[in-house]
C-alpha positions as CSV (number, residue, x, y, z in Angstrom):
1,M,73.7,60.1,0.5
2,K,72.0,63.1,-0.9
3,K,70.3,61.1,-3.6
4,Q,69.1,58.6,-1.0
5,K,67.7,61.5,1.1
6,W,65.7,63.0,-1.7
7,A,64.5,59.5,-2.8
8,V,63.1,59.0,0.7
9,I,61.4,62.4,0.7
10,F,59.9,61.8,-2.7
11,A,58.7,58.3,-1.8
12,A,57.1,59.6,1.4
13,L,55.4,62.4,-0.5
14,L,53.9,60.0,-3.1
15,T,52.7,57.3,-0.7
16,M,51.6,59.4,2.3
17,V,48.1,60.0,1.0
18,G,47.9,57.5,-1.9
19,F,49.1,54.0,-2.3
20,S,52.4,52.5,-3.2
21,S,54.3,53.8,-6.2
22,C,57.6,52.4,-7.5
23,L,60.7,54.5,-7.2
24,N,63.8,53.0,-8.7
25,S,67.2,54.7,-8.2
26,E,70.7,53.6,-9.2
27,D,74.0,55.3,-8.5
28,D,73.9,57.3,-11.7
29,G,71.9,60.4,-10.6
30,I,68.7,59.3,-12.4
31,S,65.6,57.8,-10.8
32,E,62.6,56.2,-12.3
33,Y,59.0,56.5,-11.2
34,Y,56.0,54.3,-11.9
35,G,52.6,55.1,-10.5
36,Y,49.2,56.9,-10.6
37,L,49.2,60.7,-11.0
38,E,46.5,63.3,-11.6
39,V,46.3,64.7,-15.1
40,N,46.5,68.4,-15.7
41,S,45.7,69.5,-19.3
42,D,45.4,73.0,-20.7
43,W,46.6,75.1,-23.7
44,S,50.2,74.7,-22.6
45,G,50.1,70.9,-22.6
46,V,49.8,67.9,-20.2
47,T,51.5,67.6,-16.9
48,F,50.9,65.3,-13.9
49,S,50.6,65.9,-10.2
50,T,51.1,64.0,-6.9
51,P,48.4,64.4,-4.2
52,D,50.5,67.2,-2.6
53,G,50.8,69.2,-5.8
54,L,54.3,68.2,-7.0
55,Q,54.0,68.7,-10.8
56,F,55.7,66.3,-13.2
57,V,56.5,68.3,-16.4
58,P,57.4,66.1,-19.4
59,S,60.4,67.2,-21.4
60,K,58.5,66.6,-24.7
61,S,54.9,67.4,-25.4
62,I,52.5,64.5,-24.9
63,T,50.5,63.8,-28.1
64,T,47.9,61.5,-26.4
65,T,45.1,63.3,-24.7
66,S,42.1,62.2,-22.6
67,N,39.3,63.5,-20.4
68,S,40.5,61.3,-17.7
69,K,41.8,62.8,-14.5
70,L,44.1,60.0,-13.6
71,A,46.9,58.2,-15.5
72,F,49.5,55.5,-14.8
73,V,52.8,57.2,-15.5
74,C,56.3,55.8,-16.2
75,C,59.1,58.4,-16.3
76,Q,62.6,59.3,-15.1
77,Y,64.1,62.4,-13.6
78,N,67.4,63.8,-12.4
79,D,68.0,63.4,-8.7
80,A,69.5,66.9,-8.6
81,D,66.2,68.4,-9.8
82,L,64.3,67.1,-6.8
83,T,64.7,69.1,-3.5
84,T,62.3,70.0,-0.7
85,E,61.6,73.2,-2.6
86,T,60.7,71.6,-5.9
87,K,57.3,72.5,-7.2
88,K,57.8,71.4,-10.9
89,L,59.9,68.4,-11.6
90,P,61.2,67.9,-15.2
91,V,60.7,64.3,-16.3
92,T,61.4,62.2,-19.3
93,M,58.5,59.9,-20.2
94,L,59.5,56.2,-20.7
95,S,56.2,55.4,-22.3
96,N,52.9,57.0,-23.1
97,P,50.7,57.6,-20.1
98,V,47.9,55.1,-19.6
99,Y,44.7,57.0,-18.9
100,L,42.2,55.4,-16.5
101,N,38.5,55.2,-17.4
102,D,36.2,57.2,-15.2
103,L,33.4,55.1,-13.7
104,G,31.3,58.2,-13.4
105,Y,28.5,58.7,-10.8
106,A,27.3,55.9,-8.7
107,E,23.7,54.8,-9.5
108,S,21.3,53.8,-6.8
109,T,19.6,50.8,-8.5
110,L,21.6,47.7,-9.1
111,P,21.1,45.8,-12.4
112,D,19.2,42.5,-12.4
113,E,21.6,39.8,-11.2
114,T,20.8,37.6,-14.2
115,S,22.3,40.3,-16.5
116,T,25.6,40.7,-14.7
117,V,28.8,38.7,-15.4
118,S,31.3,37.5,-12.9
119,L,34.7,39.2,-12.7
120,Y,38.0,37.2,-12.5
121,S,39.1,39.4,-9.6
122,L,39.1,43.0,-8.3
123,G,42.9,43.1,-8.3
124,E,43.0,43.7,-4.6
125,N,46.6,44.7,-4.5
126,G,46.4,47.2,-7.4
127,G,43.8,49.6,-6.3
128,G,43.3,52.0,-3.4
129,I,42.5,55.5,-2.3
130,W,44.3,58.2,-4.2
131,G,45.1,61.6,-2.5
132,Y,43.2,63.0,0.4
133,N,40.2,60.7,-0.3
134,K,39.9,62.3,-3.8
135,Y,39.7,59.2,-6.0
136,L,39.1,55.5,-5.6
137,V,41.2,53.4,-8.0
138,L,40.0,49.8,-8.9
139,T,41.9,47.3,-11.0
140,P,39.3,44.6,-12.0
141,A,40.3,41.7,-14.2
142,Y,38.0,40.0,-16.6
143,F,38.0,38.0,-19.8
144,L,37.9,39.3,-23.4
145,K,36.8,37.3,-26.4
146,K,39.3,34.9,-27.8
147,G,41.3,36.3,-30.7
148,T,41.6,39.7,-29.0
149,T,45.0,41.3,-29.6
150,T,46.5,44.7,-29.3
151,E,45.3,45.5,-32.8
152,N,41.6,44.9,-32.0
153,L,41.6,45.6,-28.3
154,S,39.7,48.9,-28.5
155,S,36.8,47.5,-30.5
156,E,36.5,44.6,-28.0
157,L,36.6,46.8,-24.9
158,V,33.5,48.7,-26.0
159,N,31.5,45.6,-25.3
160,H,32.6,45.4,-21.7
161,H,30.9,47.6,-19.1
162,L,31.7,48.3,-15.5
163,G,29.2,50.1,-13.3
164,V,29.3,51.3,-9.7
165,Y,26.3,51.5,-7.4
166,Y,25.6,53.1,-4.0
167,V,22.7,52.4,-1.6
168,P,23.2,54.4,1.6
169,G,20.8,52.1,3.5
170,N,23.3,49.3,2.9
171,D,26.2,51.0,4.5
172,N,27.8,49.4,7.5
173,V,27.4,52.3,9.8
174,N,28.7,50.6,12.9
175,A,32.0,49.9,11.1
176,K,31.9,53.4,9.6
177,T,32.1,51.8,6.2
178,L,30.6,53.1,2.9
179,K,29.6,50.2,0.7
180,L,29.8,50.3,-3.1
181,Y,28.7,47.6,-5.6
182,L,30.8,47.0,-8.7
183,R,28.9,45.2,-11.4
184,Y,30.1,44.0,-14.8
185,Q,28.2,43.3,-18.0
186,I,29.0,42.2,-21.6
187,T,27.1,43.2,-24.7
188,G,26.9,40.7,-27.5
189,I,25.9,37.7,-25.4
190,E,22.2,38.3,-25.6
191,D,21.9,34.8,-27.0
192,S,22.4,33.6,-23.5
193,S,18.7,33.6,-22.4
194,A,17.4,34.0,-18.9
195,E,17.0,30.3,-18.7
196,E,20.6,29.7,-19.7
197,A,21.8,32.4,-17.2
198,T,20.2,30.4,-14.4
199,G,20.8,27.0,-16.0
200,A,23.9,25.2,-17.0
201,T,25.2,25.6,-20.5
202,E,26.3,29.2,-21.0
203,S,27.9,28.4,-24.3
204,W,28.9,32.0,-24.9
205,A,31.4,31.8,-21.9
206,T,33.8,29.5,-23.8
207,D,34.5,32.4,-26.2
208,Y,35.9,34.5,-23.5
209,T,39.4,33.3,-22.7
210,V,41.7,36.3,-22.9
211,K,42.4,37.7,-19.4
212,Y,42.5,41.4,-19.2
213,S,43.5,43.6,-16.2
214,D,41.8,47.0,-16.3
215,A,42.3,50.2,-14.2
216,V,39.4,52.5,-13.5
217,Y,38.6,55.3,-11.0
218,M,35.8,57.3,-9.5
219,N,35.7,60.7,-7.7
220,L,34.8,60.1,-4.0
221,S,33.6,63.6,-3.1
222,I,29.9,63.2,-3.8
223,L,29.8,59.7,-2.3
224,L,31.5,60.9,0.9
225,A,29.0,63.7,1.2
226,Q,26.1,61.3,0.6
227,Y,27.3,59.1,3.4
228,E,27.6,62.0,5.8
229,N,24.2,63.3,4.9
230,A,22.6,59.9,5.5
231,H,24.4,59.0,8.7
232,G,25.6,62.2,10.2
233,A,29.3,61.3,10.3
234,K,32.2,60.7,7.9
235,P,33.1,57.1,6.9
236,E,36.5,55.7,7.6
237,K,36.5,52.9,5.0
238,V,35.1,52.1,1.6
239,E,34.0,48.6,0.9
240,V,33.5,47.4,-2.7
241,E,31.5,44.3,-3.5
242,Y,31.9,42.4,-6.7
243,E,30.8,39.0,-8.2
244,Y,33.0,36.1,-9.0
245,N,32.5,32.5,-10.3
246,N,32.5,30.3,-7.3
247,N,32.9,27.2,-9.5
248,S,35.7,28.3,-11.7
249,M,37.4,31.7,-11.6
250,S,38.8,31.2,-15.2
251,V,35.3,31.0,-16.7
252,P,32.9,34.0,-16.7
253,T,29.3,33.3,-15.8
254,K,25.9,34.9,-15.4
255,D,24.5,31.9,-13.6
256,T,23.2,33.1,-10.2
257,N,23.8,29.7,-8.8
258,K,27.6,30.0,-9.6
259,K,28.1,33.6,-8.8
260,Q,29.2,34.6,-5.3
261,T,30.0,38.0,-3.9
262,K,33.3,39.1,-2.4
263,T,34.3,42.4,-0.8
264,V,37.5,44.4,-0.7
265,V,38.0,47.1,1.9
266,Y,40.0,50.3,1.4
267,E,41.0,52.6,4.3
268,L,40.2,56.2,3.8
269,Y,42.8,58.9,4.6
270,K,42.4,60.2,8.1
271,D,43.9,63.5,9.2
272,T,45.7,62.8,12.5
273,T,47.1,66.3,13.0
274,T,45.9,68.2,15.9
275,N,45.9,71.9,16.7
276,K,47.7,72.8,19.9
């Protein structure tokens, strides 16, 4: 009963201002956690934090480091270590953390549509708002060049580029929605000429057959401030537009006649507490 109580408290803490994490618990006094956590790194090592500041402290020093502020973490902890007073939770890592790539600042000028490539999807169920509107996590899926394996993955990924763009004038102010544009480009396919990008052949596309699911994030603070400065009020939602191949999702394309746009909407955290 006690274990179940703390599991409920912990799950509520992690999902209240973020999005769903996985908390597995069996009747052995040990629970497992899988989810996105903020990265804290200093001279003493690497720890991870929930939106409300509960710190996960790995039992062994983490050798992998990154400038990323978010990571997907798989770990386990003793139920007895988690109480309502816990500030630092000792955990055993089940695998190395997966650091998310930072999309950086949003640019204001979208790239030419003949230079962008369709995504397979935006992984609608895998992303969301993290914390008190601190980060936006996106999980786009796209295709890598055939022959890509875990051994050469890093060298292939450097050719794939995701960019985010923000034009305040395109916000849906009536719906209190901040609109972002996610665009995707691949280097190394310059042989696909402008004529080919708006034509039919796109021979380069047949080389991209390995589906890859990515995870990226961006800090929302500047964007939220830009929206408020432009419209005089805070947004309640963030909408992300991306391009996909309307003819075949399984084939990437630059063809403007095949590409269509789709949007995914994320609800921002809204403080409903009132002072009485």
